[in-house]
A tleap script that builds the chain and sets N, CA, C and O, in Angstrom:
source leaprc.protein.ff14SB
mol = sequence {
  NMET LYS LYS PHE THR LEU MET ILE ALA GLY
  LEU GLY ILE ALA ALA ALA THR ILE PRO SER
  VAL ALA SER ALA GLN ASN TYR GLY ASN TRP
  GLN PRO ILE ASN ALA ARG GLN ALA ASN LEU
  ASP ARG ARG ILE ASP VAL GLY ILE ARG ASN
  GLY SER LEU ASN ARG ASN GLU ALA MET ARG
  LEU ARG ALA GLU PHE ARG GLY LEU ALA ASN
  LEU GLU ALA ARG TYR ARG ARG GLY GLY LEU
  SER ILE GLY GLU ARG ARG ASP LEU ASP ARG
  ARG PHE ASP ALA LEU SER ALA ARG ILE LYS
  TYR GLU ARG HIE ASP ARG GLN GLY ARG ARG
  CTYR
}
set mol.1.N position { 26.937 -31.103 2.793 }
set mol.1.CA position { 25.847 -31.589 3.487 }
set mol.1.C position { 25.014 -30.468 3.965 }
set mol.1.O position { 23.791 -30.605 3.991 }
set mol.2.N position { 25.587 -29.347 4.352 }
set mol.2.CA position { 24.918 -28.188 5.052 }
set mol.2.C position { 24.033 -27.547 3.929 }
set mol.2.O position { 22.891 -27.161 4.180 }
set mol.3.N position { 24.604 -27.443 2.657 }
set mol.3.CA position { 23.819 -26.865 1.558 }
set mol.3.C position { 22.583 -27.609 1.226 }
set mol.3.O position { 21.505 -27.077 0.961 }
set mol.4.N position { 22.823 -28.903 1.261 }
set mol.4.CA position { 21.670 -29.973 0.926 }
set mol.4.C position { 20.580 -29.709 2.093 }
set mol.4.O position { 19.392 -29.579 1.796 }
set mol.5.N position { 20.997 -29.641 3.331 }
set mol.5.CA position { 19.936 -29.442 4.362 }
set mol.5.C position { 19.210 -28.122 4.331 }
set mol.5.O position { 18.019 -28.034 4.629 }
set mol.6.N position { 19.950 -27.100 3.964 }
set mol.6.CA position { 19.427 -25.751 3.761 }
set mol.6.C position { 18.481 -25.696 2.580 }
set mol.6.O position { 17.416 -25.082 2.634 }
set mol.7.N position { 18.896 -26.348 1.524 }
set mol.7.CA position { 17.912 -26.426 0.410 }
set mol.7.C position { 16.586 -27.259 0.745 }
set mol.7.O position { 15.493 -26.879 0.326 }
set mol.8.N position { 16.723 -28.310 1.451 }
set mol.8.CA position { 15.544 -29.100 1.764 }
set mol.8.C position { 14.576 -28.152 2.767 }
set mol.8.O position { 13.357 -28.063 2.623 }
set mol.9.N position { 15.233 -27.570 3.647 }
set mol.9.CA position { 14.446 -26.617 4.520 }
set mol.9.C position { 13.810 -25.502 3.798 }
set mol.9.O position { 12.698 -25.102 4.139 }
set mol.10.N position { 14.452 -24.989 2.830 }
set mol.10.CA position { 13.861 -23.870 1.966 }
set mol.10.C position { 12.801 -24.379 1.095 }
set mol.10.O position { 11.804 -23.700 0.847 }
set mol.11.N position { 12.980 -25.520 0.636 }
set mol.11.CA position { 11.736 -26.106 -0.085 }
set mol.11.C position { 10.542 -26.386 0.722 }
set mol.11.O position { 9.408 -26.192 0.285 }
set mol.12.N position { 10.804 -26.868 1.965 }
set mol.12.CA position { 9.734 -27.172 2.867 }
set mol.12.C position { 8.916 -25.870 3.200 }
set mol.12.O position { 7.685 -25.863 3.198 }
set mol.13.N position { 9.650 -24.821 3.472 }
set mol.13.CA position { 9.100 -23.493 3.820 }
set mol.13.C position { 8.257 -23.028 2.624 }
set mol.13.O position { 7.113 -22.604 2.793 }
set mol.14.N position { 8.878 -23.116 1.311 }
set mol.14.CA position { 8.180 -22.696 0.199 }
set mol.14.C position { 7.009 -23.544 0.037 }
set mol.14.O position { 5.934 -22.981 -0.168 }
set mol.15.N position { 7.053 -24.795 0.098 }
set mol.15.CA position { 5.778 -25.600 -0.003 }
set mol.15.C position { 4.624 -25.374 0.931 }
set mol.15.O position { 3.445 -25.528 0.612 }
set mol.16.N position { 5.070 -24.986 2.143 }
set mol.16.CA position { 4.082 -24.592 3.218 }
set mol.16.C position { 3.400 -23.308 2.996 }
set mol.16.O position { 2.217 -23.173 3.310 }
set mol.17.N position { 4.118 -22.316 2.447 }
set mol.17.CA position { 3.535 -20.970 2.229 }
set mol.17.C position { 2.713 -20.831 0.916 }
set mol.17.O position { 1.850 -19.956 0.844 }
set mol.18.N position { 2.945 -21.631 -0.071 }
set mol.18.CA position { 2.237 -21.566 -1.345 }
set mol.18.C position { 0.806 -21.704 -1.169 }
set mol.18.O position { 0.052 -20.846 -1.628 }
set mol.19.N position { 0.337 -22.787 -0.497 }
set mol.19.CA position { -1.204 -22.907 -0.332 }
set mol.19.C position { -1.795 -21.645 0.431 }
set mol.19.O position { -2.850 -21.131 0.058 }
set mol.20.N position { -1.135 -21.210 1.420 }
set mol.20.CA position { -1.788 -20.177 2.175 }
set mol.20.C position { -1.824 -18.850 1.318 }
set mol.20.O position { -2.787 -18.096 1.461 }
set mol.21.N position { -0.880 -18.556 0.490 }
set mol.21.CA position { -0.930 -17.445 -0.454 }
set mol.21.C position { -2.081 -17.756 -1.476 }
set mol.21.O position { -2.829 -16.850 -1.845 }
set mol.22.N position { -2.198 -18.875 -1.870 }
set mol.22.CA position { -3.114 -19.047 -3.016 }
set mol.22.C position { -4.564 -19.007 -2.370 }
set mol.22.O position { -5.500 -18.548 -3.025 }
set mol.23.N position { -4.743 -19.486 -1.093 }
set mol.23.CA position { -6.141 -19.330 -0.549 }
set mol.23.C position { -6.339 -17.815 -0.128 }
set mol.23.O position { -7.477 -17.369 -0.270 }
set mol.24.N position { -5.485 -17.083 0.309 }
set mol.24.CA position { -5.616 -15.631 0.427 }
set mol.24.C position { -6.037 -14.932 -0.786 }
set mol.24.O position { -6.805 -13.975 -0.690 }
set mol.25.N position { -5.566 -15.361 -2.004 }
set mol.25.CA position { -5.935 -14.684 -3.203 }
set mol.25.C position { -7.382 -14.967 -3.631 }
set mol.25.O position { -8.011 -14.166 -4.322 }
set mol.26.N position { -7.892 -16.137 -3.198 }
set mol.26.CA position { -9.321 -16.442 -3.476 }
set mol.26.C position { -10.228 -15.645 -2.808 }
set mol.26.O position { -11.380 -15.593 -3.241 }
set mol.27.N position { -9.894 -14.977 -1.774 }
set mol.27.CA position { -10.878 -14.144 -1.081 }
set mol.27.C position { -10.726 -12.698 -1.519 }
set mol.27.O position { -11.514 -11.865 -1.072 }
set mol.28.N position { -9.871 -12.383 -2.270 }
set mol.28.CA position { -9.728 -11.006 -2.731 }
set mol.28.C position { -9.248 -10.046 -1.569 }
set mol.28.O position { -8.138 -10.189 -1.057 }
set mol.29.N position { -10.063 -9.140 -1.207 }
set mol.29.CA position { -9.823 -8.240 -0.106 }
set mol.29.C position { -10.077 -8.715 1.315 }
set mol.29.O position { -10.282 -7.965 2.269 }
set mol.30.N position { -10.041 -10.061 1.351 }
set mol.30.CA position { -10.399 -10.637 2.662 }
set mol.30.C position { -9.451 -10.191 3.770 }
set mol.30.O position { -8.245 -10.112 3.536 }
set mol.31.N position { -9.969 -9.889 5.004 }
set mol.31.CA position { -9.394 -9.431 6.140 }
set mol.31.C position { -9.695 -10.364 7.290 }
set mol.31.O position { -10.837 -10.820 7.363 }
set mol.32.N position { -8.771 -10.704 8.217 }
set mol.32.CA position { -9.097 -11.479 9.362 }
set mol.32.C position { -10.201 -10.796 10.080 }
set mol.32.O position { -10.379 -9.586 9.940 }
set mol.33.N position { -10.950 -11.533 10.847 }
set mol.33.CA position { -12.070 -10.988 11.633 }
set mol.33.C position { -11.681 -9.919 12.604 }
set mol.33.O position { -12.349 -8.892 12.725 }
set mol.34.N position { -10.565 -10.170 13.315 }
set mol.34.CA position { -9.995 -9.150 14.307 }
set mol.34.C position { -9.570 -7.881 13.631 }
set mol.34.O position { -9.722 -6.790 14.182 }
set mol.35.N position { -9.029 -8.019 12.420 }
set mol.35.CA position { -8.635 -6.764 11.748 }
set mol.35.C position { -9.931 -6.006 11.278 }
set mol.35.O position { -9.929 -4.777 11.340 }
set mol.36.N position { -11.019 -6.662 10.819 }
set mol.36.CA position { -12.181 -6.016 10.478 }
set mol.36.C position { -12.778 -5.392 11.707 }
set mol.36.O position { -13.229 -4.247 11.695 }
set mol.37.N position { -12.774 -6.172 12.776 }
set mol.37.CA position { -13.380 -5.500 14.044 }
set mol.37.C position { -12.631 -4.194 14.480 }
set mol.37.O position { -13.255 -3.211 14.877 }
set mol.38.N position { -11.343 -4.227 14.393 }
set mol.38.CA position { -10.511 -3.164 14.727 }
set mol.38.C position { -10.706 -1.887 13.896 }
set mol.38.O position { -10.698 -0.746 14.358 }
set mol.39.N position { -10.889 -2.239 12.561 }
set mol.39.CA position { -11.070 -1.196 11.559 }
set mol.39.C position { -12.541 -0.492 11.791 }
set mol.39.O position { -12.678 0.731 11.775 }
set mol.40.N position { -13.592 -1.389 12.002 }
set mol.40.CA position { -14.895 -0.824 12.312 }
set mol.40.C position { -14.909 -0.015 13.546 }
set mol.40.O position { -15.493 1.068 13.559 }
set mol.41.N position { -14.269 -0.501 14.635 }
set mol.41.CA position { -14.154 0.307 15.911 }
set mol.41.C position { -13.388 1.596 15.651 }
set mol.41.O position { -13.800 2.631 16.174 }
set mol.42.N position { -12.367 1.609 14.927 }
set mol.42.CA position { -11.597 2.809 14.664 }
set mol.42.C position { -12.564 3.810 13.872 }
set mol.42.O position { -12.658 4.986 14.223 }
set mol.43.N position { -13.250 3.311 12.830 }
set mol.43.CA position { -14.137 4.195 12.150 }
set mol.43.C position { -15.190 4.876 12.960 }
set mol.43.O position { -15.468 6.068 12.826 }
set mol.44.N position { -15.805 4.006 13.869 }
set mol.44.CA position { -16.761 4.746 14.750 }
set mol.44.C position { -16.083 5.767 15.680 }
set mol.44.O position { -16.630 6.858 15.837 }
set mol.45.N position { -14.980 5.498 16.277 }
set mol.45.CA position { -14.186 6.512 17.049 }
set mol.45.C position { -13.931 7.725 16.285 }
set mol.45.O position { -14.137 8.831 16.783 }
set mol.46.N position { -13.477 7.568 15.058 }
set mol.46.CA position { -13.221 8.802 14.166 }
set mol.46.C position { -14.379 9.580 13.994 }
set mol.46.O position { -14.376 10.811 14.026 }
set mol.47.N position { -15.428 8.832 13.800 }
set mol.47.CA position { -16.820 9.617 13.615 }
set mol.47.C position { -17.160 10.406 14.830 }
set mol.47.O position { -17.600 11.556 14.801 }
set mol.48.N position { -16.933 9.726 15.868 }
set mol.48.CA position { -17.275 10.409 17.187 }
set mol.48.C position { -16.403 11.677 17.350 }
set mol.48.O position { -16.888 12.770 17.642 }
set mol.49.N position { -15.120 11.465 17.147 }
set mol.49.CA position { -14.212 12.646 17.466 }
set mol.49.C position { -14.372 13.702 16.475 }
set mol.49.O position { -14.313 14.867 16.868 }
set mol.50.N position { -14.567 13.448 15.229 }
set mol.50.CA position { -14.657 14.588 14.250 }
set mol.50.C position { -16.083 15.144 14.192 }
set mol.50.O position { -16.273 16.168 13.535 }
set mol.51.N position { -17.093 14.554 14.824 }
set mol.51.CA position { -18.439 15.113 14.905 }
set mol.51.C position { -19.321 14.600 13.871 }
set mol.51.O position { -20.482 15.009 13.851 }
set mol.52.N position { -18.881 13.670 12.921 }
set mol.52.CA position { -19.736 13.172 11.853 }
set mol.52.C position { -20.755 12.153 12.296 }
set mol.52.O position { -21.659 11.793 11.542 }
set mol.53.N position { -20.597 11.656 13.610 }
set mol.53.CA position { -21.660 10.844 14.177 }
set mol.53.C position { -22.200 11.539 15.462 }
set mol.53.O position { -21.409 11.935 16.317 }
set mol.54.N position { -23.533 11.687 15.598 }
set mol.54.CA position { -24.140 12.240 16.875 }
set mol.54.C position { -24.153 11.107 17.785 }
set mol.54.O position { -23.802 9.986 17.418 }
set mol.55.N position { -24.567 11.385 19.019 }
set mol.55.CA position { -24.539 10.488 20.178 }
set mol.55.C position { -25.438 9.275 19.828 }
set mol.55.O position { -24.971 8.147 19.985 }
set mol.56.N position { -26.669 9.435 19.375 }
set mol.56.CA position { -27.579 8.361 19.079 }
set mol.56.C position { -27.083 7.467 17.987 }
set mol.56.O position { -27.195 6.242 18.042 }
set mol.57.N position { -26.569 8.072 17.060 }
set mol.57.CA position { -25.903 7.274 16.007 }
set mol.57.C position { -24.727 6.288 16.416 }
set mol.57.O position { -24.612 5.116 16.058 }
set mol.58.N position { -23.913 6.981 17.208 }
set mol.58.CA position { -22.715 6.254 17.847 }
set mol.58.C position { -23.199 5.134 18.751 }
set mol.58.O position { -22.651 4.032 18.740 }
set mol.59.N position { -24.198 5.418 19.510 }
set mol.59.CA position { -24.673 4.366 20.513 }
set mol.59.C position { -25.310 3.199 19.730 }
set mol.59.O position { -25.124 2.046 20.118 }
set mol.60.N position { -26.035 3.457 18.671 }
set mol.60.CA position { -26.728 2.371 17.819 }
set mol.60.C position { -25.495 1.566 17.162 }
set mol.60.O position { -25.504 0.335 17.201 }
set mol.61.N position { -24.502 2.226 16.595 }
set mol.61.CA position { -23.394 1.555 15.947 }
set mol.61.C position { -22.707 0.675 16.943 }
set mol.61.O position { -22.550 -0.526 16.726 }
set mol.62.N position { -22.292 1.274 18.043 }
set mol.62.CA position { -21.641 0.592 19.085 }
set mol.62.C position { -22.319 -0.758 19.699 }
set mol.62.O position { -21.715 -1.767 20.062 }
set mol.63.N position { -23.744 -0.522 19.723 }
set mol.63.CA position { -24.471 -1.747 20.260 }
set mol.63.C position { -24.540 -2.828 19.185 }
set mol.63.O position { -24.535 -4.019 19.496 }
set mol.64.N position { -24.606 -2.400 17.886 }
set mol.64.CA position { -24.504 -3.415 16.834 }
set mol.64.C position { -23.167 -4.063 16.794 }
set mol.64.O position { -23.059 -5.273 16.597 }
set mol.65.N position { -22.131 -3.267 16.980 }
set mol.65.CA position { -20.650 -3.719 16.963 }
set mol.65.C position { -20.529 -4.802 18.142 }
set mol.65.O position { -20.011 -5.901 17.942 }
set mol.66.N position { -21.011 -4.437 19.303 }
set mol.66.CA position { -21.036 -5.416 20.478 }
set mol.66.C position { -21.740 -6.721 20.203 }
set mol.66.O position { -21.285 -7.817 20.531 }
set mol.67.N position { -22.895 -6.522 19.570 }
set mol.67.CA position { -23.747 -7.772 19.123 }
set mol.67.C position { -22.939 -8.647 18.354 }
set mol.67.O position { -22.912 -9.849 18.619 }
set mol.68.N position { -22.160 -8.071 17.261 }
set mol.68.CA position { -21.358 -8.855 16.388 }
set mol.68.C position { -20.282 -9.527 17.119 }
set mol.68.O position { -20.021 -10.712 16.908 }
set mol.69.N position { -19.703 -8.874 17.900 }
set mol.69.CA position { -18.517 -9.449 18.752 }
set mol.69.C position { -18.987 -10.604 19.594 }
set mol.69.O position { -18.319 -11.632 19.709 }
set mol.70.N position { -20.219 -10.407 20.216 }
set mol.70.CA position { -20.820 -11.628 20.894 }
set mol.70.C position { -21.171 -12.716 20.107 }
set mol.70.O position { -21.014 -13.865 20.521 }
set mol.71.N position { -21.691 -12.433 18.872 }
set mol.71.CA position { -22.095 -13.514 18.018 }
set mol.71.C position { -20.857 -14.213 17.495 }
set mol.71.O position { -20.904 -15.430 17.315 }
set mol.72.N position { -19.739 -13.520 17.233 }
set mol.72.CA position { -18.563 -14.169 16.832 }
set mol.72.C position { -17.993 -15.091 18.021 }
set mol.72.O position { -17.558 -16.210 17.749 }
set mol.73.N position { -18.000 -14.603 19.362 }
set mol.73.CA position { -17.610 -15.354 20.342 }
set mol.73.C position { -18.354 -16.718 20.489 }
set mol.73.O position { -17.783 -17.754 20.831 }
set mol.74.N position { -19.599 -16.628 20.217 }
set mol.74.CA position { -20.518 -17.842 20.303 }
set mol.74.C position { -20.157 -18.725 19.126 }
set mol.74.O position { -20.137 -19.943 19.302 }
set mol.75.N position { -19.894 -18.250 18.033 }
set mol.75.CA position { -19.516 -19.046 16.866 }
set mol.75.C position { -18.180 -19.761 17.166 }
set mol.75.O position { -18.051 -20.968 16.958 }
set mol.76.N position { -17.221 -19.012 17.645 }
set mol.76.CA position { -15.926 -19.617 17.914 }
set mol.76.C position { -15.903 -20.571 19.007 }
set mol.76.O position { -14.940 -21.335 19.060 }
set mol.77.N position { -16.855 -20.652 19.930 }
set mol.77.CA position { -16.884 -21.646 20.937 }
set mol.77.C position { -17.121 -23.074 20.391 }
set mol.77.O position { -16.801 -24.073 21.035 }
set mol.78.N position { -17.705 -23.118 19.155 }
set mol.78.CA position { -17.951 -24.458 18.643 }
set mol.78.C position { -16.970 -24.574 17.514 }
set mol.78.O position { -17.004 -25.637 16.894 }
set mol.79.N position { -16.076 -23.637 17.126 }
set mol.79.CA position { -15.336 -23.764 15.946 }
set mol.79.C position { -15.896 -23.100 14.885 }
set mol.79.O position { -17.016 -23.436 14.500 }
set mol.80.N position { -15.230 -22.115 14.293 }
set mol.80.CA position { -15.708 -21.274 13.242 }
set mol.80.C position { -15.910 -21.923 11.854 }
set mol.80.O position { -14.920 -22.045 11.134 }
set mol.81.N position { -17.143 -22.356 11.416 }
set mol.81.CA position { -17.290 -22.948 10.229 }
set mol.81.C position { -17.334 -22.010 9.064 }
set mol.81.O position { -17.395 -20.798 9.275 }
set mol.82.N position { -17.307 -22.505 7.815 }
set mol.82.CA position { -17.300 -21.725 6.573 }
set mol.82.C position { -18.622 -20.920 6.501 }
set mol.82.O position { -18.640 -19.776 6.047 }
set mol.83.N position { -19.668 -21.515 6.937 }
set mol.83.CA position { -21.009 -20.844 6.974 }
set mol.83.C position { -21.027 -19.784 7.879 }
set mol.83.O position { -21.483 -18.698 7.522 }
set mol.84.N position { -20.539 -19.976 9.140 }
set mol.84.CA position { -20.428 -18.984 10.151 }
set mol.84.C position { -19.604 -17.727 9.632 }
set mol.84.O position { -20.026 -16.572 9.680 }
set mol.85.N position { -18.451 -18.090 9.163 }
set mol.85.CA position { -17.532 -17.087 8.554 }
set mol.85.C position { -18.196 -16.250 7.525 }
set mol.85.O position { -18.001 -15.036 7.479 }
set mol.86.N position { -19.009 -16.898 6.667 }
set mol.86.CA position { -19.726 -16.032 5.643 }
set mol.86.C position { -20.704 -15.217 6.348 }
set mol.86.O position { -20.840 -14.043 6.005 }
set mol.87.N position { -21.501 -15.774 7.430 }
set mol.87.CA position { -22.461 -14.928 8.040 }
set mol.87.C position { -21.755 -13.688 8.705 }
set mol.87.O position { -22.223 -12.556 8.582 }
set mol.88.N position { -20.686 -13.933 9.365 }
set mol.88.CA position { -19.962 -12.829 9.996 }
set mol.88.C position { -19.554 -11.782 8.960 }
set mol.88.O position { -19.685 -10.572 9.148 }
set mol.89.N position { -19.060 -12.323 7.877 }
set mol.89.CA position { -18.633 -11.350 6.846 }
set mol.89.C position { -19.702 -10.469 6.314 }
set mol.89.O position { -19.504 -9.260 6.195 }
set mol.90.N position { -20.947 -11.087 5.956 }
set mol.90.CA position { -22.055 -10.423 5.638 }
set mol.90.C position { -22.464 -9.315 6.672 }
set mol.90.O position { -22.729 -8.157 6.348 }
set mol.91.N position { -22.484 -9.797 7.939 }
set mol.91.CA position { -22.871 -8.720 8.944 }
set mol.91.C position { -21.801 -7.694 9.140 }
set mol.91.O position { -22.114 -6.565 9.517 }
set mol.92.N position { -20.594 -8.010 8.914 }
set mol.92.CA position { -19.638 -7.002 8.981 }
set mol.92.C position { -19.724 -5.928 7.901 }
set mol.92.O position { -19.561 -4.725 8.107 }
set mol.93.N position { -20.005 -6.507 6.699 }
set mol.93.CA position { -20.270 -5.667 5.489 }
set mol.93.C position { -21.434 -4.696 5.740 }
set mol.93.O position { -21.347 -3.515 5.406 }
set mol.94.N position { -22.513 -5.202 6.327 }
set mol.94.CA position { -23.708 -4.393 6.510 }
set mol.94.C position { -23.408 -3.357 7.548 }
set mol.94.O position { -23.842 -2.214 7.408 }
set mol.95.N position { -22.653 -3.717 8.631 }
set mol.95.CA position { -22.298 -2.721 9.585 }
set mol.95.C position { -21.407 -1.663 8.967 }
set mol.95.O position { -21.589 -0.469 9.206 }
set mol.96.N position { -20.453 -2.098 8.179 }
set mol.96.CA position { -19.567 -1.080 7.554 }
set mol.96.C position { -20.381 -0.058 6.664 }
set mol.96.O position { -20.143 1.150 6.694 }
set mol.97.N position { -21.274 -0.577 5.939 }
set mol.97.CA position { -22.148 0.216 5.145 }
set mol.97.C position { -22.968 1.327 6.009 }
set mol.97.O position { -23.096 2.507 5.682 }
set mol.98.N position { -23.467 0.747 7.113 }
set mol.98.CA position { -24.194 1.737 8.098 }
set mol.98.C position { -23.246 2.831 8.588 }
set mol.98.O position { -23.572 4.014 8.677 }
set mol.99.N position { -22.052 2.341 8.896 }
set mol.99.CA position { -21.162 3.458 9.549 }
set mol.99.C position { -20.880 4.343 8.416 }
set mol.99.O position { -20.849 5.545 8.681 }
set mol.100.N position { -20.668 3.985 7.208 }
set mol.100.CA position { -20.382 4.906 6.185 }
set mol.100.C position { -21.619 5.868 5.932 }
set mol.100.O position { -21.467 7.071 5.722 }
set mol.101.N position { -22.732 5.304 5.965 }
set mol.101.CA position { -23.973 5.982 5.732 }
set mol.101.C position { -24.109 7.076 6.857 }
set mol.101.O position { -24.254 8.266 6.576 }
set mol.102.N position { -24.052 6.591 8.175 }
set mol.102.CA position { -24.261 7.546 9.224 }
set mol.102.C position { -23.170 8.628 9.429 }
set mol.102.O position { -23.450 9.684 9.995 }
set mol.103.N position { -21.989 8.374 8.989 }
set mol.103.CA position { -20.907 9.319 8.953 }
set mol.103.C position { -21.094 10.406 7.935 }
set mol.103.O position { -20.637 11.534 8.118 }
set mol.104.N position { -21.777 10.060 6.849 }
set mol.104.CA position { -21.919 10.942 5.729 }
set mol.104.C position { -23.379 11.597 5.540 }
set mol.104.O position { -23.624 12.321 4.576 }
set mol.105.N position { -24.348 11.284 6.551 }
set mol.105.CA position { -25.632 11.776 6.406 }
set mol.105.C position { -25.851 13.269 6.909 }
set mol.105.O position { -26.971 13.780 6.925 }
set mol.106.N position { -24.809 13.866 7.278 }
set mol.106.CA position { -25.009 15.318 7.752 }
set mol.106.C position { -25.789 15.518 8.867 }
set mol.106.O position { -26.280 16.620 9.117 }
set mol.107.N position { -25.966 14.418 9.649 }
set mol.107.CA position { -26.718 14.578 11.017 }
set mol.107.C position { -25.511 14.464 12.266 }
set mol.107.O position { -25.651 13.778 13.278 }
set mol.108.N position { -24.606 15.090 12.022 }
set mol.108.CA position { -23.464 14.996 12.970 }
set mol.108.C position { -23.786 15.690 14.229 }
set mol.108.O position { -24.934 16.082 14.441 }
set mol.109.N position { -22.811 15.864 15.092 }
set mol.109.CA position { -22.957 16.473 16.422 }
set mol.109.C position { -23.280 17.987 16.160 }
set mol.109.O position { -22.740 18.653 15.276 }
set mol.110.N position { -24.225 18.445 17.034 }
set mol.110.CA position { -24.573 19.858 16.852 }
set mol.110.C position { -23.768 20.618 17.962 }
set mol.110.O position { -23.707 20.257 19.138 }
set mol.111.N position { -23.193 21.659 17.453 }
set mol.111.CA position { -22.249 22.414 18.346 }
set mol.111.C position { -22.946 23.533 19.041 }
set mol.111.O position { -22.325 24.262 19.815 }
savepdb mol mol.pdb
quit
């Protein structure tokens, strides 16, 4: 009886995880919003510390980052829809590209 119960429990767990794995594969390199925010914040911090971002660049990027965080909070109040998720993804991609550009434009901190 114990083996049968364990087998049923194992099948239930397997059945519950298969759809989430399949949906994660549909997004490719999809990351949760909080992970993307943490990654972008870390990249700005690294740019400030190593001098690849000057003060003005860092302030602009931080302001845009805060704006995205505020927009996400507004979206989440009403429940995050697929369209809102896509909008956030697009905006995060654009901010990521700007961070990359600003960190490699050779206008870093002047010593």
